[in-house]
C-alpha positions as CSV (number, residue, x, y, z in Angstrom):
1,M,17.7,44.6,51.9
2,Y,19.8,46.9,49.7
3,Y,16.9,48.3,47.7
4,A,14.6,48.3,50.8
5,N,17.1,50.6,52.5
6,G,17.1,53.1,49.6
7,G,19.8,51.6,47.4
8,Q,19.7,52.2,43.7
9,S,20.9,50.2,40.8
10,R,23.2,53.0,39.5
11,N,25.0,52.9,42.9
12,Y,25.1,49.1,43.2
13,P,28.3,48.5,45.3
14,G,28.8,44.9,44.3
15,R,27.8,41.4,45.6
16,E,30.6,41.2,48.3
17,V,29.8,44.5,49.9
18,I,26.0,43.8,50.1
19,L,26.6,40.3,51.5
20,K,28.8,41.8,54.2
21,E,26.2,44.4,55.1
22,Y,23.4,41.8,55.1
23,Y,25.2,39.3,57.4
24,T,26.5,42.1,59.6
25,S,23.0,43.2,60.2
26,K,21.9,39.7,61.1
27,G,24.8,39.4,63.6
28,I,26.4,36.5,61.7
29,Y,29.4,38.4,60.2
30,S,31.8,41.0,61.6
31,D,34.6,42.5,59.5
32,L,38.1,41.2,60.2
33,K,40.5,43.1,62.5
34,S,43.4,44.6,60.6
35,S,46.0,44.4,63.4
36,P,48.3,41.3,63.6
37,S,48.0,39.0,66.6
38,D,50.7,38.6,69.2
39,Y,50.0,35.0,70.1
40,I,49.8,31.6,68.4
41,I,46.8,29.4,69.0
42,P,47.5,25.7,69.7
43,S,47.5,23.6,66.5
44,F,48.8,26.6,64.5
45,K,52.4,26.7,63.3
46,K,54.5,29.8,62.9
47,V,55.6,30.2,59.2
48,L,57.5,32.8,57.2
49,I,55.8,33.8,54.0
50,N,57.2,36.5,51.8
51,D,59.3,38.0,54.7
52,E,56.3,38.2,57.0
53,Y,55.3,35.8,59.9
54,Y,51.9,34.0,59.9
55,A,50.3,31.3,62.0
56,V,48.9,28.5,59.9
57,S,46.7,25.8,61.3
58,E,46.5,22.1,60.8
59,L,43.4,21.0,58.9
60,V,40.2,21.8,60.8
61,T,38.9,18.4,62.2
62,I,35.5,16.9,62.5
63,K,35.7,17.4,66.2
64,D,36.5,21.1,65.8
65,F,33.5,21.6,63.5
66,V,31.1,19.6,65.7
67,H,32.1,21.8,68.7
68,F,31.2,24.9,66.5
69,F,28.0,23.2,65.2
70,E,26.7,22.5,68.7
71,E,27.3,26.1,69.8
72,N,25.5,27.5,66.7
73,K,22.6,25.2,65.9
74,T,20.1,28.0,65.6
75,R,22.4,29.8,63.1
76,F,22.0,26.9,60.7
77,E,18.4,26.2,61.4
78,D,17.4,29.9,60.8
79,D,19.3,30.3,57.6
80,S,17.3,28.5,54.9
81,N,19.9,29.0,52.2
82,F,22.7,27.3,54.1
83,K,20.8,24.9,56.4
84,L,23.0,22.1,57.8
85,T,21.6,19.2,59.8
86,Y,23.4,16.5,61.8
87,S,22.4,13.9,59.2
88,D,23.7,16.0,56.3
89,F,26.9,16.7,58.2
90,F,27.7,13.2,59.2
91,E,26.8,11.9,55.7
92,A,30.1,13.4,54.6
93,N,32.0,13.0,57.9
94,A,31.7,9.4,58.9
95,Q,35.3,9.1,60.0
96,E,37.0,9.4,63.4
97,E,36.7,12.8,65.0
98,D,40.3,13.8,64.4
99,F,39.9,13.3,60.6
100,P,39.7,16.5,58.5
101,V,36.2,17.9,58.2
102,C,34.4,18.0,54.8
103,V,32.1,21.0,54.4
104,N,30.9,23.5,51.7
105,W,32.1,27.1,51.3
106,F,29.2,28.7,53.2
107,N,29.3,26.5,56.3
108,M,33.1,27.0,56.4
109,M,32.6,30.8,56.3
110,H,30.2,30.5,59.2
111,Y,33.0,28.6,61.1
112,I,35.7,31.2,60.3
113,S,33.4,34.0,61.5
114,W,32.7,32.2,64.8
115,F,36.4,31.2,65.2
116,N,37.6,34.8,64.8
117,Q,35.1,36.2,67.3
118,K,35.9,33.4,69.8
119,H,39.7,34.0,69.6
120,D,39.6,37.8,68.7
121,I,41.8,37.3,65.7
122,S,41.5,37.8,61.9
123,S,42.0,34.4,60.5
124,R,41.1,33.5,56.9
125,L,41.8,30.9,54.2
126,L,45.2,30.6,52.6
127,T,45.6,32.1,49.1
128,I,46.7,29.9,46.2
129,N,50.2,31.4,46.5
130,E,50.4,30.9,50.3
131,F,49.2,27.3,49.9
132,S,51.9,26.6,47.3
133,I,54.6,27.9,49.7
134,V,53.6,25.9,52.8
135,R,52.6,22.8,50.8
136,G,55.5,22.6,48.3
137,D,55.2,21.4,44.7
138,N,56.1,17.7,44.9
139,D,53.5,15.0,44.2
140,I,52.8,13.2,47.5
141,S,49.7,11.3,46.4
142,I,49.1,7.6,46.4
143,A,49.2,6.6,42.7
144,F,45.9,5.9,41.0
145,D,44.9,2.4,40.2
146,K,45.7,1.9,36.5
147,D,42.3,0.4,36.0
148,I,40.5,3.4,37.5
149,A,40.2,6.7,35.6
150,P,41.1,9.9,37.6
151,H,37.4,10.9,38.0
152,E,36.4,7.6,39.4
153,I,36.2,7.0,43.2
154,M,36.6,4.0,45.5
155,L,33.6,3.8,47.8
156,L,33.1,1.7,50.9
157,T,29.6,0.2,50.7
158,E,27.6,-2.4,52.6
159,D,28.5,-4.8,49.8
160,A,32.2,-4.6,50.6
161,T,33.8,-7.8,52.1
162,K,37.0,-8.3,53.9
163,G,37.8,-4.6,53.9
164,M,38.0,-4.4,50.1
165,P,36.0,-1.4,48.7
166,H,33.4,-1.6,46.0
167,R,34.3,0.5,43.0
168,D,31.7,2.8,41.5
169,S,32.3,5.6,38.9
170,Y,29.2,7.6,39.9
171,H,27.4,8.0,43.2
172,N,24.9,10.1,45.1
173,E,26.4,11.8,48.1
174,H,23.4,10.8,50.2
175,K,23.7,7.2,49.2
176,Y,27.1,6.6,50.6
177,N,28.3,7.6,54.1
178,S,32.0,7.7,53.4
179,I,34.5,8.3,50.7
180,L,37.4,5.9,51.2
181,I,40.6,8.0,51.2
182,N,44.0,7.3,52.5
183,D,44.2,8.8,56.0
184,K,48.0,8.9,56.1
185,K,49.4,12.4,56.1
186,W,52.6,13.9,54.7
187,I,54.4,16.4,56.9
188,N,56.2,19.3,55.2
189,P,59.7,19.1,56.9
190,Q,60.2,22.9,56.7
191,Y,56.9,24.1,58.1
192,K,55.9,21.0,60.1
193,L,52.4,21.2,58.7
194,S,50.6,18.0,57.6
195,F,48.7,17.5,54.3
196,M,46.5,14.7,53.1
197,R,48.3,12.4,50.6
198,S,45.0,11.6,48.8
199,N,43.9,12.9,45.3
200,Y,40.4,12.6,46.7
201,F,40.9,15.3,49.3
202,A,41.1,19.0,48.6
203,E,41.5,22.2,50.6
204,W,39.4,25.4,50.1
205,L,41.4,28.5,49.2
206,A,40.7,32.2,49.5
207,E,40.0,32.6,45.7
208,E,36.8,30.5,46.2
209,T,38.5,27.5,44.7
210,C,40.2,24.4,46.0
211,V,43.2,22.2,45.3
212,R,43.7,18.4,45.6
213,T,46.4,18.1,48.2
214,G,48.0,14.9,47.0
215,S,48.8,15.9,43.5
216,I,48.2,19.7,43.5
217,K,45.5,19.3,40.8
218,D,42.5,21.5,40.6
219,F,38.9,20.4,41.6
220,Y,38.2,19.0,38.1
221,Y,41.6,17.2,38.0
222,S,43.0,19.3,35.2
223,Y,46.5,18.3,34.0
224,N,47.4,22.0,34.0
225,S,47.2,23.1,37.6
226,S,48.8,26.6,37.2
227,Y,47.7,29.6,39.2
228,E,45.2,30.6,36.6
229,S,43.8,27.1,36.2
230,L,43.3,26.7,40.0
231,K,41.6,30.2,40.1
232,R,39.2,29.3,37.3
233,S,38.3,25.8,38.5
234,T,35.8,26.8,41.1
235,P,33.6,24.1,42.5
236,P,30.0,25.0,43.4
237,L,30.2,26.9,46.7
238,D,27.2,25.0,48.2
239,S,28.9,21.7,47.6
240,N,31.3,19.8,49.8
241,G,32.8,18.1,46.7
242,M,31.3,14.7,47.2
243,Y,29.4,14.8,43.9
244,K,32.8,14.7,42.2
245,G,34.2,12.1,44.5
246,V,36.2,14.6,46.5
247,K,36.1,15.8,50.1
248,I,36.9,19.4,50.6
249,G,38.3,20.6,54.0
250,F,40.2,23.7,55.1
251,R,42.8,25.3,57.3
252,L,43.3,28.8,58.6
253,I,46.0,31.5,58.5
254,Y,46.4,34.8,60.4
255,K,49.2,37.4,60.5
256,L,51.5,37.6,63.5
257,S,53.1,40.8,64.9
258,C,56.8,41.2,64.3
259,N,57.6,41.0,68.0
260,I,56.4,37.4,68.6
């Protein structure tokens, strides 16, 4: 599209600019409003970050995403790069509807664009720094089994009996319909926001990376989860994390006006 419209390599504006122009022309993307909002959407909590007020959501649920998916089926069907079918979606989301959704970066971006248009706001993902503030830095994870290495995953398969999961170090995301992760949540007492206690659940962040919410480790379970480590440890954006035994969800944030 860029070159067809007269663009030249010496004036190349960068990947992000071209993608915005392309998806704006297709009616899929619209640039964010710059003005803060004067109301808080239900399921969002008012938080103070660096002397400014924001509304931060709970984790987007399977039910939330299914509602979006049903309103936008043609959007996924027409986009061959980011096609999402019901079977693909429920392969990674075989829990109850109020469980956090597991999606890849591109399908999540579709959701955020739709959500902003629907509510006339400028929500986005939390940055690494914003996440560290509202999450806190204490380890809330369920301890790993001593016999299982950090990269291994406990999977619920048809062979399981009496509710005990079958252990498997490697798996194909299409072979298993559910990663078994602890569904208990920890609630930050200061911000009243809940976070998954599992090392097998992560949240997408604005720097195109994610963080495991139980132990605050990066996607590859590095033992040095500094800002730079998290920023470098970017999972494939077309993956929902399941090839690494992780489910990646997300929550939203938007700025509030000072008079709310």
